[in-house]
Structures are given as C-alpha cells and as structure tokens.
mmCIF file of the N, C-alpha and C atoms, coordinates in Angstrom:
data_MODEL
# 
_entry.id   MODEL 
# 
loop_
_atom_site.group_PDB 
_atom_site.id 
_atom_site.type_symbol 
_atom_site.label_atom_id 
_atom_site.label_alt_id 
_atom_site.label_comp_id 
_atom_site.label_asym_id 
_atom_site.label_entity_id 
_atom_site.label_seq_id 
_atom_site.pdbx_PDB_ins_code 
_atom_site.Cartn_x 
_atom_site.Cartn_y 
_atom_site.Cartn_z 
_atom_site.occupancy 
_atom_site.B_iso_or_equiv 
_atom_site.pdbx_formal_charge 
_atom_site.auth_seq_id 
_atom_site.auth_comp_id 
_atom_site.auth_asym_id 
_atom_site.auth_atom_id 
_atom_site.pdbx_PDB_model_num 
ATOM 1   N N  . UNK A 1 1  ? -19.863 -19.839 24.864  1.00 0.00 ? 1  UNK A N  1 
ATOM 2   C CA . UNK A 1 1  ? -18.735 -20.489 24.245  1.00 0.00 ? 1  UNK A CA 1 
ATOM 3   C C  . UNK A 1 1  ? -17.536 -19.539 24.320  1.00 0.00 ? 1  UNK A C  1 
ATOM 4   N N  . UNK A 1 2  ? -16.416 -19.994 24.821  1.00 0.00 ? 2  UNK A N  1 
ATOM 5   C CA . UNK A 1 2  ? -15.250 -19.134 24.945  1.00 0.00 ? 2  UNK A CA 1 
ATOM 6   C C  . UNK A 1 2  ? -14.407 -19.209 23.674  1.00 0.00 ? 2  UNK A C  1 
ATOM 7   N N  . UNK A 1 3  ? -13.684 -18.122 23.441  1.00 0.00 ? 3  UNK A N  1 
ATOM 8   C CA . UNK A 1 3  ? -12.820 -18.045 22.265  1.00 0.00 ? 3  UNK A CA 1 
ATOM 9   C C  . UNK A 1 3  ? -11.372 -18.053 22.706  1.00 0.00 ? 3  UNK A C  1 
ATOM 10  N N  . UNK A 1 4  ? -10.538 -18.410 21.820  1.00 0.00 ? 4  UNK A N  1 
ATOM 11  C CA . UNK A 1 4  ? -9.106  -18.392 22.054  1.00 0.00 ? 4  UNK A CA 1 
ATOM 12  C C  . UNK A 1 4  ? -8.678  -16.946 22.303  1.00 0.00 ? 4  UNK A C  1 
ATOM 13  N N  . UNK A 1 5  ? -7.978  -16.662 23.423  1.00 0.00 ? 5  UNK A N  1 
ATOM 14  C CA . UNK A 1 5  ? -7.570  -15.280 23.721  1.00 0.00 ? 5  UNK A CA 1 
ATOM 15  C C  . UNK A 1 5  ? -6.707  -14.645 22.626  1.00 0.00 ? 5  UNK A C  1 
ATOM 16  N N  . UNK A 1 6  ? -5.884  -15.453 21.959  1.00 0.00 ? 6  UNK A N  1 
ATOM 17  C CA . UNK A 1 6  ? -5.053  -14.907 20.888  1.00 0.00 ? 6  UNK A CA 1 
ATOM 18  C C  . UNK A 1 6  ? -5.920  -14.457 19.717  1.00 0.00 ? 6  UNK A C  1 
ATOM 19  N N  . UNK A 1 7  ? -6.957  -15.208 19.390  1.00 0.00 ? 7  UNK A N  1 
ATOM 20  C CA . UNK A 1 7  ? -7.877  -14.814 18.315  1.00 0.00 ? 7  UNK A CA 1 
ATOM 21  C C  . UNK A 1 7  ? -8.608  -13.528 18.666  1.00 0.00 ? 7  UNK A C  1 
ATOM 22  N N  . UNK A 1 8  ? -8.987  -13.391 19.930  1.00 0.00 ? 8  UNK A N  1 
ATOM 23  C CA . UNK A 1 8  ? -9.651  -12.161 20.377  1.00 0.00 ? 8  UNK A CA 1 
ATOM 24  C C  . UNK A 1 8  ? -8.700  -10.986 20.228  1.00 0.00 ? 8  UNK A C  1 
ATOM 25  N N  . UNK A 1 9  ? -7.428  -11.164 20.588  1.00 0.00 ? 9  UNK A N  1 
ATOM 26  C CA . UNK A 1 9  ? -6.429  -10.115 20.453  1.00 0.00 ? 9  UNK A CA 1 
ATOM 27  C C  . UNK A 1 9  ? -6.251  -9.715  18.986  1.00 0.00 ? 9  UNK A C  1 
ATOM 28  N N  . UNK A 1 10 ? -6.142  -10.699 18.095  1.00 0.00 ? 10 UNK A N  1 
ATOM 29  C CA . UNK A 1 10 ? -5.967  -10.393 16.675  1.00 0.00 ? 10 UNK A CA 1 
ATOM 30  C C  . UNK A 1 10 ? -7.159  -9.630  16.109  1.00 0.00 ? 10 UNK A C  1 
ATOM 31  N N  . UNK A 1 11 ? -8.349  -9.900  16.612  1.00 0.00 ? 11 UNK A N  1 
ATOM 32  C CA . UNK A 1 11 ? -9.537  -9.172  16.166  1.00 0.00 ? 11 UNK A CA 1 
ATOM 33  C C  . UNK A 1 11 ? -9.483  -7.696  16.556  1.00 0.00 ? 11 UNK A C  1 
ATOM 34  N N  . UNK A 1 12 ? -8.710  -7.355  17.584  1.00 0.00 ? 12 UNK A N  1 
ATOM 35  C CA . UNK A 1 12 ? -8.587  -5.965  18.022  1.00 0.00 ? 12 UNK A CA 1 
ATOM 36  C C  . UNK A 1 12 ? -7.660  -5.150  17.120  1.00 0.00 ? 12 UNK A C  1 
ATOM 37  N N  . UNK A 1 13 ? -6.743  -5.819  16.428  1.00 0.00 ? 13 UNK A N  1 
ATOM 38  C CA . UNK A 1 13 ? -5.788  -5.114  15.584  1.00 0.00 ? 13 UNK A CA 1 
ATOM 39  C C  . UNK A 1 13 ? -6.461  -4.626  14.311  1.00 0.00 ? 13 UNK A C  1 
ATOM 40  N N  . UNK A 1 14 ? -6.078  -3.438  13.847  1.00 0.00 ? 14 UNK A N  1 
ATOM 41  C CA . UNK A 1 14 ? -6.688  -2.926  12.607  1.00 0.00 ? 14 UNK A CA 1 
ATOM 42  C C  . UNK A 1 14 ? -6.200  -3.706  11.394  1.00 0.00 ? 14 UNK A C  1 
ATOM 43  N N  . UNK A 1 15 ? -7.035  -3.727  10.371  1.00 0.00 ? 15 UNK A N  1 
ATOM 44  C CA . UNK A 1 15 ? -6.647  -4.355  9.103   1.00 0.00 ? 15 UNK A CA 1 
ATOM 45  C C  . UNK A 1 15 ? -5.562  -3.505  8.448   1.00 0.00 ? 15 UNK A C  1 
ATOM 46  N N  . UNK A 1 16 ? -4.763  -4.117  7.608   1.00 0.00 ? 16 UNK A N  1 
ATOM 47  C CA . UNK A 1 16 ? -3.719  -3.386  6.895   1.00 0.00 ? 16 UNK A CA 1 
ATOM 48  C C  . UNK A 1 16 ? -4.378  -2.407  5.924   1.00 0.00 ? 16 UNK A C  1 
ATOM 49  N N  . UNK A 1 17 ? -4.014  -1.123  5.972   1.00 0.00 ? 17 UNK A N  1 
ATOM 50  C CA . UNK A 1 17 ? -4.678  -0.130  5.121   1.00 0.00 ? 17 UNK A CA 1 
ATOM 51  C C  . UNK A 1 17 ? -4.257  -0.228  3.654   1.00 0.00 ? 17 UNK A C  1 
ATOM 52  N N  . UNK A 1 18 ? -5.162  0.162   2.788   1.00 0.00 ? 18 UNK A N  1 
ATOM 53  C CA . UNK A 1 18 ? -4.876  0.284   1.364   1.00 0.00 ? 18 UNK A CA 1 
ATOM 54  C C  . UNK A 1 18 ? -4.386  1.709   1.142   1.00 0.00 ? 18 UNK A C  1 
ATOM 55  N N  . UNK A 1 19 ? -3.201  1.859   0.538   1.00 0.00 ? 19 UNK A N  1 
ATOM 56  C CA . UNK A 1 19 ? -2.605  3.172   0.358   1.00 0.00 ? 19 UNK A CA 1 
ATOM 57  C C  . UNK A 1 19 ? -2.362  3.446   -1.122  1.00 0.00 ? 19 UNK A C  1 
ATOM 58  N N  . UNK A 1 20 ? -2.270  4.726   -1.449  1.00 0.00 ? 20 UNK A N  1 
ATOM 59  C CA . UNK A 1 20 ? -1.915  5.143   -2.799  1.00 0.00 ? 20 UNK A CA 1 
ATOM 60  C C  . UNK A 1 20 ? -0.450  5.569   -2.776  1.00 0.00 ? 20 UNK A C  1 
ATOM 61  N N  . UNK A 1 21 ? 0.304   5.152   -3.788  1.00 0.00 ? 21 UNK A N  1 
ATOM 62  C CA . UNK A 1 21 ? 1.717   5.507   -3.862  1.00 0.00 ? 21 UNK A CA 1 
ATOM 63  C C  . UNK A 1 21 ? 2.110   5.718   -5.325  1.00 0.00 ? 21 UNK A C  1 
ATOM 64  N N  . UNK A 1 22 ? 3.259   6.343   -5.504  1.00 0.00 ? 22 UNK A N  1 
ATOM 65  C CA . UNK A 1 22 ? 3.803   6.594   -6.839  1.00 0.00 ? 22 UNK A CA 1 
ATOM 66  C C  . UNK A 1 22 ? 5.059   5.753   -7.022  1.00 0.00 ? 22 UNK A C  1 
ATOM 67  N N  . UNK A 1 23 ? 5.156   5.061   -8.148  1.00 0.00 ? 23 UNK A N  1 
ATOM 68  C CA . UNK A 1 23 ? 6.323   4.235   -8.456  1.00 0.00 ? 23 UNK A CA 1 
ATOM 69  C C  . UNK A 1 23 ? 7.483   5.161   -8.824  1.00 0.00 ? 23 UNK A C  1 
ATOM 70  N N  . UNK A 1 24 ? 8.618   4.995   -8.126  1.00 0.00 ? 24 UNK A N  1 
ATOM 71  C CA . UNK A 1 24 ? 9.787   5.835   -8.419  1.00 0.00 ? 24 UNK A CA 1 
ATOM 72  C C  . UNK A 1 24 ? 10.952  5.036   -8.987  1.00 0.00 ? 24 UNK A C  1 
ATOM 73  N N  . UNK A 1 25 ? 10.970  3.726   -8.792  1.00 0.00 ? 25 UNK A N  1 
ATOM 74  C CA . UNK A 1 25 ? 12.036  2.887   -9.351  1.00 0.00 ? 25 UNK A CA 1 
ATOM 75  C C  . UNK A 1 25 ? 11.512  1.466   -9.480  1.00 0.00 ? 25 UNK A C  1 
ATOM 76  N N  . UNK A 1 26 ? 12.044  0.743   -10.460 1.00 0.00 ? 26 UNK A N  1 
ATOM 77  C CA . UNK A 1 26 ? 11.632  -0.640  -10.694 1.00 0.00 ? 26 UNK A CA 1 
ATOM 78  C C  . UNK A 1 26 ? 12.879  -1.492  -10.862 1.00 0.00 ? 26 UNK A C  1 
ATOM 79  N N  . UNK A 1 27 ? 12.900  -2.641  -10.175 1.00 0.00 ? 27 UNK A N  1 
ATOM 80  C CA . UNK A 1 27 ? 13.994  -3.603  -10.310 1.00 0.00 ? 27 UNK A CA 1 
ATOM 81  C C  . UNK A 1 27 ? 13.366  -4.990  -10.384 1.00 0.00 ? 27 UNK A C  1 
ATOM 82  N N  . UNK A 1 28 ? 13.179  -5.485  -11.588 1.00 0.00 ? 28 UNK A N  1 
ATOM 83  C CA . UNK A 1 28 ? 12.514  -6.780  -11.762 1.00 0.00 ? 28 UNK A CA 1 
ATOM 84  C C  . UNK A 1 28 ? 11.038  -6.651  -11.419 1.00 0.00 ? 28 UNK A C  1 
ATOM 85  N N  . UNK A 1 29 ? 10.589  -7.414  -10.429 1.00 0.00 ? 29 UNK A N  1 
ATOM 86  C CA . UNK A 1 29 ? 9.186   -7.357  -9.999  1.00 0.00 ? 29 UNK A CA 1 
ATOM 87  C C  . UNK A 1 29 ? 9.037   -6.565  -8.691  1.00 0.00 ? 29 UNK A C  1 
ATOM 88  N N  . UNK A 1 30 ? 10.080  -5.856  -8.288  1.00 0.00 ? 30 UNK A N  1 
ATOM 89  C CA . UNK A 1 30 ? 10.055  -5.058  -7.061  1.00 0.00 ? 30 UNK A CA 1 
ATOM 90  C C  . UNK A 1 30 ? 10.064  -3.583  -7.439  1.00 0.00 ? 30 UNK A C  1 
ATOM 91  N N  . UNK A 1 31 ? 9.195   -2.814  -6.789  1.00 0.00 ? 31 UNK A N  1 
ATOM 92  C CA . UNK A 1 31 ? 9.118   -1.374  -7.063  1.00 0.00 ? 31 UNK A CA 1 
ATOM 93  C C  . UNK A 1 31 ? 9.409   -0.597  -5.792  1.00 0.00 ? 31 UNK A C  1 
ATOM 94  N N  . UNK A 1 32 ? 10.037  0.546   -5.968  1.00 0.00 ? 32 UNK A N  1 
ATOM 95  C CA . UNK A 1 32 ? 10.210  1.499   -4.872  1.00 0.00 ? 32 UNK A CA 1 
ATOM 96  C C  . UNK A 1 32 ? 9.090   2.508   -5.020  1.00 0.00 ? 32 UNK A C  1 
ATOM 97  N N  . UNK A 1 33 ? 8.357   2.742   -3.937  1.00 0.00 ? 33 UNK A N  1 
ATOM 98  C CA . UNK A 1 33 ? 7.185   3.605   -3.964  1.00 0.00 ? 33 UNK A CA 1 
ATOM 99  C C  . UNK A 1 33 ? 7.341   4.755   -2.985  1.00 0.00 ? 33 UNK A C  1 
ATOM 100 N N  . UNK A 1 34 ? 6.732   5.884   -3.335  1.00 0.00 ? 34 UNK A N  1 
ATOM 101 C CA . UNK A 1 34 ? 6.701   7.040   -2.452  1.00 0.00 ? 34 UNK A CA 1 
ATOM 102 C C  . UNK A 1 34 ? 5.244   7.322   -2.116  1.00 0.00 ? 34 UNK A C  1 
ATOM 103 N N  . UNK A 1 35 ? 4.962   7.413   -0.819  1.00 0.00 ? 35 UNK A N  1 
ATOM 104 C CA . UNK A 1 35 ? 3.620   7.726   -0.348  1.00 0.00 ? 35 UNK A CA 1 
ATOM 105 C C  . UNK A 1 35 ? 3.405   9.230   -0.380  1.00 0.00 ? 35 UNK A C  1 
ATOM 106 N N  . UNK A 1 36 ? 2.165   9.693   -0.412  1.00 0.00 ? 36 UNK A N  1 
ATOM 107 C CA . UNK A 1 36 ? 1.901   11.140  -0.469  1.00 0.00 ? 36 UNK A CA 1 
ATOM 108 C C  . UNK A 1 36 ? 2.528   11.935  0.676   1.00 0.00 ? 36 UNK A C  1 
ATOM 109 N N  . UNK A 1 37 ? 2.677   11.335  1.841   1.00 0.00 ? 37 UNK A N  1 
ATOM 110 C CA . UNK A 1 37 ? 3.278   12.026  2.974   1.00 0.00 ? 37 UNK A CA 1 
ATOM 111 C C  . UNK A 1 37 ? 4.788   12.029  2.954   1.00 0.00 ? 37 UNK A C  1 
ATOM 112 N N  . UNK A 1 38 ? 5.402   11.375  1.954   1.00 0.00 ? 38 UNK A N  1 
ATOM 113 C CA . UNK A 1 38 ? 6.857   11.362  1.842   1.00 0.00 ? 38 UNK A CA 1 
ATOM 114 C C  . UNK A 1 38 ? 7.492   10.050  2.247   1.00 0.00 ? 38 UNK A C  1 
ATOM 115 N N  . UNK A 1 39 ? 6.723   9.112   2.777   1.00 0.00 ? 39 UNK A N  1 
ATOM 116 C CA . UNK A 1 39 ? 7.268   7.815   3.158   1.00 0.00 ? 39 UNK A CA 1 
ATOM 117 C C  . UNK A 1 39 ? 7.676   7.016   1.941   1.00 0.00 ? 39 UNK A C  1 
ATOM 118 N N  . UNK A 1 40 ? 8.664   6.146   2.117   1.00 0.00 ? 40 UNK A N  1 
ATOM 119 C CA . UNK A 1 40 ? 9.168   5.317   1.028   1.00 0.00 ? 40 UNK A CA 1 
ATOM 120 C C  . UNK A 1 40 ? 9.011   3.859   1.433   1.00 0.00 ? 40 UNK A C  1 
ATOM 121 N N  . UNK A 1 41 ? 8.571   3.030   0.491   1.00 0.00 ? 41 UNK A N  1 
ATOM 122 C CA . UNK A 1 41 ? 8.470   1.602   0.746   1.00 0.00 ? 41 UNK A CA 1 
ATOM 123 C C  . UNK A 1 41 ? 8.722   0.824   -0.519  1.00 0.00 ? 41 UNK A C  1 
ATOM 124 N N  . UNK A 1 42 ? 8.945   -0.476  -0.375  1.00 0.00 ? 42 UNK A N  1 
ATOM 125 C CA . UNK A 1 42 ? 9.099   -1.344  -1.530  1.00 0.00 ? 42 UNK A CA 1 
ATOM 126 C C  . UNK A 1 42 ? 7.934   -2.311  -1.566  1.00 0.00 ? 42 UNK A C  1 
ATOM 127 N N  . UNK A 1 43 ? 7.566   -2.712  -2.766  1.00 0.00 ? 43 UNK A N  1 
ATOM 128 C CA . UNK A 1 43 ? 6.454   -3.637  -2.934  1.00 0.00 ? 43 UNK A CA 1 
ATOM 129 C C  . UNK A 1 43 ? 6.701   -4.507  -4.155  1.00 0.00 ? 43 UNK A C  1 
ATOM 130 N N  . UNK A 1 44 ? 6.108   -5.661  -4.159  1.00 0.00 ? 44 UNK A N  1 
ATOM 131 C CA . UNK A 1 44 ? 6.234   -6.561  -5.303  1.00 0.00 ? 44 UNK A CA 1 
ATOM 132 C C  . UNK A 1 44 ? 4.953   -6.516  -6.129  1.00 0.00 ? 44 UNK A C  1 
ATOM 133 N N  . UNK A 1 45 ? 5.033   -7.008  -7.343  1.00 0.00 ? 45 UNK A N  1 
ATOM 134 C CA . UNK A 1 45 ? 3.862   -7.035  -8.213  1.00 0.00 ? 45 UNK A CA 1 
ATOM 135 C C  . UNK A 1 45 ? 3.825   -5.887  -9.194  1.00 0.00 ? 45 UNK A C  1 
ATOM 136 N N  . UNK A 1 46 ? 4.974   -5.522  -9.754  1.00 0.00 ? 46 UNK A N  1 
ATOM 137 C CA . UNK A 1 46 ? 5.057   -4.375  -10.652 1.00 0.00 ? 46 UNK A CA 1 
ATOM 138 C C  . UNK A 1 46 ? 4.240   -4.593  -11.915 1.00 0.00 ? 46 UNK A C  1 
ATOM 139 N N  . UNK A 1 47 ? 4.335   -5.772  -12.506 1.00 0.00 ? 47 UNK A N  1 
ATOM 140 C CA . UNK A 1 47 ? 3.624   -6.033  -13.758 1.00 0.00 ? 47 UNK A CA 1 
ATOM 141 C C  . UNK A 1 47 ? 4.176   -5.171  -14.882 1.00 0.00 ? 47 UNK A C  1 
ATOM 142 N N  . UNK A 1 48 ? 3.287   -4.526  -15.645 1.00 0.00 ? 48 UNK A N  1 
ATOM 143 C CA . UNK A 1 48 ? 3.726   -3.698  -16.776 1.00 0.00 ? 48 UNK A CA 1 
ATOM 144 C C  . UNK A 1 48 ? 3.700   -2.207  -16.439 1.00 0.00 ? 48 UNK A C  1 
ATOM 145 N N  . UNK A 1 49 ? 3.752   -1.877  -15.166 1.00 0.00 ? 49 UNK A N  1 
ATOM 146 C CA . UNK A 1 49 ? 3.712   -0.472  -14.753 1.00 0.00 ? 49 UNK A CA 1 
ATOM 147 C C  . UNK A 1 49 ? 5.046   0.212   -15.016 1.00 0.00 ? 49 UNK A C  1 
ATOM 148 N N  . UNK A 1 50 ? 4.984   1.524   -15.216 1.00 0.00 ? 50 UNK A N  1 
ATOM 149 C CA . UNK A 1 50 ? 6.179   2.317   -15.491 1.00 0.00 ? 50 UNK A CA 1 
ATOM 150 C C  . UNK A 1 50 ? 6.442   3.267   -14.323 1.00 0.00 ? 50 UNK A C  1 
ATOM 151 N N  . UNK A 1 51 ? 7.623   3.847   -14.317 1.00 0.00 ? 51 UNK A N  1 
ATOM 152 C CA . UNK A 1 51 ? 7.962   4.844   -13.302 1.00 0.00 ? 51 UNK A CA 1 
ATOM 153 C C  . UNK A 1 51 ? 7.007   6.020   -13.446 1.00 0.00 ? 51 UNK A C  1 
ATOM 154 N N  . UNK A 1 52 ? 6.488   6.492   -12.319 1.00 0.00 ? 52 UNK A N  1 
ATOM 155 C CA . UNK A 1 52 ? 5.532   7.584   -12.307 1.00 0.00 ? 52 UNK A CA 1 
ATOM 156 C C  . UNK A 1 52 ? 4.095   7.118   -12.190 1.00 0.00 ? 52 UNK A C  1 
ATOM 157 N N  . UNK A 1 53 ? 3.858   5.814   -12.285 1.00 0.00 ? 53 UNK A N  1 
ATOM 158 C CA . UNK A 1 53 ? 2.494   5.280   -12.180 1.00 0.00 ? 53 UNK A CA 1 
ATOM 159 C C  . UNK A 1 53 ? 1.978   5.404   -10.751 1.00 0.00 ? 53 UNK A C  1 
ATOM 160 N N  . UNK A 1 54 ? 0.699   5.706   -10.625 1.00 0.00 ? 54 UNK A N  1 
ATOM 161 C CA . UNK A 1 54 ? 0.036   5.743   -9.320  1.00 0.00 ? 54 UNK A CA 1 
ATOM 162 C C  . UNK A 1 54 ? -0.585  4.367   -9.088  1.00 0.00 ? 54 UNK A C  1 
ATOM 163 N N  . UNK A 1 55 ? -0.319  3.776   -7.915  1.00 0.00 ? 55 UNK A N  1 
ATOM 164 C CA . UNK A 1 55 ? -0.800  2.424   -7.640  1.00 0.00 ? 55 UNK A CA 1 
ATOM 165 C C  . UNK A 1 55 ? -1.426  2.351   -6.250  1.00 0.00 ? 55 UNK A C  1 
ATOM 166 N N  . UNK A 1 56 ? -2.259  1.332   -6.077  1.00 0.00 ? 56 UNK A N  1 
ATOM 167 C CA . UNK A 1 56 ? -2.763  0.967   -4.767  1.00 0.00 ? 56 UNK A CA 1 
ATOM 168 C C  . UNK A 1 56 ? -1.828  -0.095  -4.208  1.00 0.00 ? 56 UNK A C  1 
ATOM 169 N N  . UNK A 1 57 ? -1.401  0.056   -2.949  1.00 0.00 ? 57 UNK A N  1 
ATOM 170 C CA . UNK A 1 57 ? -0.490  -0.900  -2.325  1.00 0.00 ? 57 UNK A CA 1 
ATOM 171 C C  . UNK A 1 57 ? -0.996  -1.233  -0.922  1.00 0.00 ? 57 UNK A C  1 
ATOM 172 N N  . UNK A 1 58 ? -0.894  -2.516  -0.578  1.00 0.00 ? 58 UNK A N  1 
ATOM 173 C CA . UNK A 1 58 ? -1.271  -2.965  0.757   1.00 0.00 ? 58 UNK A CA 1 
ATOM 174 C C  . UNK A 1 58 ? -0.329  -4.093  1.161   1.00 0.00 ? 58 UNK A C  1 
ATOM 175 N N  . UNK A 1 59 ? 0.260   -3.951  2.326   1.00 0.00 ? 59 UNK A N  1 
ATOM 176 C CA . UNK A 1 59 ? 1.082   -5.008  2.918   1.00 0.00 ? 59 UNK A CA 1 
ATOM 177 C C  . UNK A 1 59 ? 2.209   -5.467  1.995   1.00 0.00 ? 59 UNK A C  1 
ATOM 178 N N  . UNK A 1 60 ? 2.861   -4.524  1.300   1.00 0.00 ? 60 UNK A N  1 
ATOM 179 C CA . UNK A 1 60 ? 4.007   -4.838  0.465   1.00 0.00 ? 60 UNK A CA 1 
ATOM 180 C C  . UNK A 1 60 ? 3.678   -5.425  -0.891  1.00 0.00 ? 60 UNK A C  1 
ATOM 181 N N  . UNK A 1 61 ? 2.408   -5.336  -1.304  1.00 0.00 ? 61 UNK A N  1 
ATOM 182 C CA . UNK A 1 61 ? 1.990   -5.872  -2.598  1.00 0.00 ? 61 UNK A CA 1 
ATOM 183 C C  . UNK A 1 61 ? 1.203   -4.804  -3.350  1.00 0.00 ? 61 UNK A C  1 
ATOM 184 N N  . UNK A 1 62 ? 1.566   -4.572  -4.605  1.00 0.00 ? 62 UNK A N  1 
ATOM 185 C CA . UNK A 1 62 ? 0.803   -3.652  -5.443  1.00 0.00 ? 62 UNK A CA 1 
ATOM 186 C C  . UNK A 1 62 ? -0.483  -4.359  -5.849  1.00 0.00 ? 62 UNK A C  1 
ATOM 187 N N  . UNK A 1 63 ? -1.630  -3.764  -5.510  1.00 0.00 ? 63 UNK A N  1 
ATOM 188 C CA . UNK A 1 63 ? -2.917  -4.410  -5.782  1.00 0.00 ? 63 UNK A CA 1 
ATOM 189 C C  . UNK A 1 63 ? -3.566  -3.943  -7.074  1.00 0.00 ? 63 UNK A C  1 
ATOM 190 N N  . UNK A 1 64 ? -3.164  -2.791  -7.593  1.00 0.00 ? 64 UNK A N  1 
ATOM 191 C CA . UNK A 1 64 ? -3.754  -2.332  -8.841  1.00 0.00 ? 64 UNK A CA 1 
ATOM 192 C C  . UNK A 1 64 ? -3.366  -0.895  -9.131  1.00 0.00 ? 64 UNK A C  1 
ATOM 193 N N  . UNK A 1 65 ? -3.859  -0.402  -10.258 1.00 0.00 ? 65 UNK A N  1 
ATOM 194 C CA . UNK A 1 65 ? -3.591  0.969   -10.659 1.00 0.00 ? 65 UNK A CA 1 
ATOM 195 C C  . UNK A 1 65 ? -4.568  1.912   -9.960  1.00 0.00 ? 65 UNK A C  1 
ATOM 196 N N  . UNK A 1 66 ? -4.046  3.033   -9.492  1.00 0.00 ? 66 UNK A N  1 
ATOM 197 C CA . UNK A 1 66 ? -4.886  4.065   -8.899  1.00 0.00 ? 66 UNK A CA 1 
ATOM 198 C C  . UNK A 1 66 ? -5.187  5.098   -9.980  1.00 0.00 ? 66 UNK A C  1 
ATOM 199 N N  . UNK A 1 67 ? -6.357  5.685   -9.952  1.00 0.00 ? 67 UNK A N  1 
ATOM 200 C CA . UNK A 1 67 ? -6.664  6.729   -10.936 1.00 0.00 ? 67 UNK A CA 1 
ATOM 201 C C  . UNK A 1 67 ? -5.690  7.893   -10.786 1.00 0.00 ? 67 UNK A C  1 
ATOM 202 N N  . UNK A 1 68 ? -5.117  8.335   -11.881 1.00 0.00 ? 68 UNK A N  1 
ATOM 203 C CA . UNK A 1 68 ? -4.157  9.439   -11.844 1.00 0.00 ? 68 UNK A CA 1 
ATOM 204 C C  . UNK A 1 68 ? -4.880  10.772  -11.657 1.00 0.00 ? 68 UNK A C  1 
ATOM 205 N N  . UNK A 1 69 ? -4.264  11.656  -10.928 1.00 0.00 ? 69 UNK A N  1 
ATOM 206 C CA . UNK A 1 69 ? -4.795  12.997  -10.765 1.00 0.00 ? 69 UNK A CA 1 
ATOM 207 C C  . UNK A 1 69 ? -5.956  13.118  -9.802  1.00 0.00 ? 69 UNK A C  1 
ATOM 208 N N  . UNK A 1 70 ? -6.157  12.111  -8.953  1.00 0.00 ? 70 UNK A N  1 
ATOM 209 C CA . UNK A 1 70 ? -7.242  12.216  -7.971  1.00 0.00 ? 70 UNK A CA 1 
ATOM 210 C C  . UNK A 1 70 ? -6.878  13.254  -6.917  1.00 0.00 ? 70 UNK A C  1 
ATOM 211 N N  . UNK A 1 71 ? -7.863  13.993  -6.422  1.00 0.00 ? 71 UNK A N  1 
ATOM 212 C CA . UNK A 1 71 ? -7.549  14.906  -5.321  1.00 0.00 ? 71 UNK A CA 1 
ATOM 213 C C  . UNK A 1 71 ? -7.158  14.094  -4.077  1.00 0.00 ? 71 UNK A C  1 
ATOM 214 N N  . UNK A 1 72 ? -6.194  14.601  -3.336  1.00 0.00 ? 72 UNK A N  1 
ATOM 215 C CA . UNK A 1 72 ? -5.693  13.896  -2.165  1.00 0.00 ? 72 UNK A CA 1 
ATOM 216 C C  . UNK A 1 72 ? -6.154  14.607  -0.905  1.00 0.00 ? 72 UNK A C  1 
ATOM 217 N N  . UNK A 1 73 ? -6.735  13.847  0.005   1.00 0.00 ? 73 UNK A N  1 
ATOM 218 C CA . UNK A 1 73 ? -7.144  14.368  1.301   1.00 0.00 ? 73 UNK A CA 1 
ATOM 219 C C  . UNK A 1 73 ? -6.429  13.556  2.358   1.00 0.00 ? 73 UNK A C  1 
ATOM 220 N N  . UNK A 1 74 ? -5.680  14.236  3.243   1.00 0.00 ? 74 UNK A N  1 
ATOM 221 C CA . UNK A 1 74 ? -4.950  13.544  4.302   1.00 0.00 ? 74 UNK A CA 1 
ATOM 222 C C  . UNK A 1 74 ? -5.517  13.961  5.653   1.00 0.00 ? 74 UNK A C  1 
ATOM 223 N N  . UNK A 1 75 ? -5.641  12.978  6.539   1.00 0.00 ? 75 UNK A N  1 
ATOM 224 C CA . UNK A 1 75 ? -6.077  13.225  7.903   1.00 0.00 ? 75 UNK A CA 1 
ATOM 225 C C  . UNK A 1 75 ? -4.989  12.770  8.836   1.00 0.00 ? 75 UNK A C  1 
ATOM 226 N N  . UNK A 1 76 ? -4.650  13.594  9.794   1.00 0.00 ? 76 UNK A N  1 
ATOM 227 C CA . UNK A 1 76 ? -3.682  13.187  10.808  1.00 0.00 ? 76 UNK A CA 1 
ATOM 228 C C  . UNK A 1 76 ? -4.437  12.832  12.055  1.00 0.00 ? 76 UNK A C  1 
ATOM 229 N N  . UNK A 1 77 ? -4.080  11.690  12.619  1.00 0.00 ? 77 UNK A N  1 
ATOM 230 C CA . UNK A 1 77 ? -4.755  11.233  13.836  1.00 0.00 ? 77 UNK A CA 1 
ATOM 231 C C  . UNK A 1 77 ? -3.765  11.280  14.971  1.00 0.00 ? 77 UNK A C  1 
# 
C-alpha cells in the first residue's frame, strides 16, 4: 500500500521540542520568555504565573510550570 509522499515527508521532520524558559515580561496572556542559551521568544498561556517563573514551552504555548532550581544540562549538536 503506498502512502502520500507529503505524509512521508512530514514523518521525517522532528517533533517540536519541549523547552524550559524563564518568564521575563507579561502583557495580558502573552509572555516574553528567555531560554537558557539566551534566546528570546513569546508564548501565550500565562495564566497566574509571575515574572521569574520557570515554565515548559512548546510551539509558542506555555504548557506548564517547570520545577525551579533544576540542574541544567545543554548539548550542542
């Protein structure tokens, strides 16, 4: 049975990674986040979080609170 070539291509792409970030600014339901490597991004879904909170973020959406003070290990590929 053959598959749609576009579906096969999409299966080759990696899933969006779950990242840890720190909230640095809040404007309504949008937060400005800083990644451990220094990258900056915005995400929605602030909820009741405050500036300085550590969060899990994926694809521009805050998915939950990250444990504070976790050791950070970075790998460069």
